C-alpha positions in Angstrom: -12.8 42.7 -5.3 -9.8 40.4 -6.1 -7.5 43.5 -6.1 -9.1 44.8 -3.1 -8.2 41.0 -1.1 -4.7 40.9 -2.6 -3.9 44.6 -1.1 -5.2 43.7 2.5 -3.0 40.0 2.3 -0.3 42.1 1.4 -0.4 45.0 4.2 2.2 44.9 7.1 0.9 42.3 9.8 -1.5 40.7 7.7 -1.9 37.2 9.0 -2.7 34.5 6.1 -5.8 32.4 6.5 -4.2 29.2 5.9 -0.6 28.5 7.5 1.7 27.4 5.3 3.2 23.9 5.1 6.4 23.9 6.6 9.7 22.7 4.2 10.8 19.3 4.8 14.4 20.4 5.5 13.0 22.9 8.2 11.2 19.8 9.9 14.3 17.6 9.5 16.5 20.3 11.1 14.2 20.9 14.1 14.0 17.1 14.7 18.0 16.8 14.5 18.5 19.6 17.0 16.2 18.6 19.5 17.6 14.9 19.4 21.2 16.5 19.9 19.9 18.2 22.7 18.8 14.6 24.1 21.6 12.7 23.4 22.4 11.6 27.1 21.9 8.5 28.6 18.8 8.2 30.6 19.7 8.3 34.5 18.8 4.9 35.5 20.7 3.3 32.4 24.4 2.8 32.9 25.6 3.7 35.9 28.5 1.8 35.9 29.4 2.8 32.4 28.9 6.4 33.7 31.3 5.6 36.5 33.7 4.5 34.2 33.3 7.0 31.4 31.7 10.8 31.9 32.0 11.3 28.0 29.1 8.9 27.2 28.0 8.6 24.7 30.9 10.0 22.4 32.7 9.9 19.4 35.7 8.3 21.4 33.7 4.8 21.8 34.3 4.3 17.9 38.2 5.0 18.6 38.2 2.3 21.3 36.6 -0.4 19.5 37.3 -0.2 16.0 40.6 -1.5 16.1 40.0 -4.4 18.3 39.2 -8.1 17.2 35.6 -9.5 18.4 37.3 -11.2 21.6 39.1 -8.0 22.6 36.2 -6.0 22.0 34.0 -8.2 23.9 36.6 -7.9 26.9 36.4 -4.4 27.0 32.4 -4.0 26.9 32.6 -6.4 29.8 35.0 -4.2 32.1 33.4 -1.3 30.5 29.9 -1.9 31.7 31.0 -4.1 34.7 28.7 -7.2 33.2 31.9 -9.1 33.3 31.9 -13.0 34.0 33.4 -11.9 37.4 31.2 -13.3 40.8 30.3 -9.8 41.8 27.8 -9.5 38.9 27.2 -13.1 38.3 25.8 -13.3 42.0 23.8 -10.0 41.4 22.2 -12.2 38.5 21.6 -15.4 40.6 24.3 -17.4 38.4 27.2 -17.6 41.1 26.7 -19.0 44.8 28.8 -16.3 46.2 29.9 -12.6 45.0 33.5 -13.1 46.6 36.4 -13.3 44.6 38.4 -16.3 44.7 41.6 -14.7 46.4 39.0 -14.8 49.8 39.8 -10.6 50.4 36.7 -8.9 48.9 33.9 -8.8 46.5 35.1 -9.7 43.1 34.5 -6.5 40.8 35.9 -4.7 37.6 38.2 -2.8 40.0 39.1 -5.5 42.4 40.2 -7.8 39.5 42.1 -5.0 37.7 44.0 -3.7 40.8 43.9 -5.5 43.9 43.6 -9.2 43.7 46.5 -11.2 44.8 45.8 -14.2 42.2 46.8 -11.8 39.1 49.7 -9.7 40.5 52.0 -11.6 38.3 49.8 -10.8 35.4 49.3 -7.0 36.2 53.1 -5.8 35.7 52.5 -4.7 31.8 49.4 -2.7 32.6 50.7 -0.9 35.5 53.7 0.4 33.7 51.6 2.5 31.3 51.4 5.2 34.2 52.5 6.3 37.3 50.2 8.6 38.3 47.1 7.1 37.4 47.3 3.5 38.9 44.1 2.4 40.0 42.5 5.0 37.8 39.3 2.5 36.5 38.5 5.2 33.6 42.0 5.4 32.3 42.4 2.0 31.9 39.1 1.3 30.5 39.2 4.2 28.0 37.0 6.4 30.0 37.0 10.1 30.7 36.9 10.8 34.3 35.6 14.1 35.4 39.0 15.4 36.2 40.1 15.0 32.4 40.3 18.3 30.7 38.3 19.1 27.4 41.1 17.8 25.1 40.9 14.3 26.5 41.5 11.5 24.7 41.9 7.8 25.9 45.0 6.7 26.3 45.2 3.4 23.8 48.3 1.8 25.3 46.9 1.8 28.8 43.7 0.3 27.3 45.4 -2.2 25.4 47.3 -3.6 28.2 44.2 -3.8 30.3 42.5 -5.8 27.4 45.8 -8.2 27.3 45.6 -8.4 31.3 42.1 -10.0 31.2 42.8 -12.1 28.4 45.8 -13.3 30.0 44.1 -14.3 33.1 41.7 -16.4 31.5 39.0 -14.7 33.9 36.5 -13.3 31.7 36.3 -16.8 29.1 33.4 -18.8 28.9 35.3 -21.7 29.6 36.5 -20.5 33.3 
């Protein structure tokens, strides 16, 4: 009787009565592959960061932050997220009375602060010497990938460091402004 059962179980197309337990490595590999596929920021998270960097999340962020001091990393993070001590953001979170820049020309955003504000023109020269063609490109100066960059893109660390030095020199992002 046992021999008969063994033969029927070993025939082609035979289905086991019980499902075999899955190997631990197989379970882990399936979990990893499903996580890799969903390695994107949710649509409602980081709108400003996505505008600055089309490659988020990515390995280049380690390159950006690893060589920086705590203060420099803080300044870069403020600029890349848009959550900087600038009136545009401070007004949005009900800390500042107005979102207007001190120069009186526009709303004080990261882009206005870095490229347009007349108050900081003298400090901006080193930053603008990093490129001739990409002046005013927020992604370039903050180490982000713009949609027009090719696949072999890497952040221009010279421009990123110049931008951080500019922001620190103005003192605008310090907590004691």
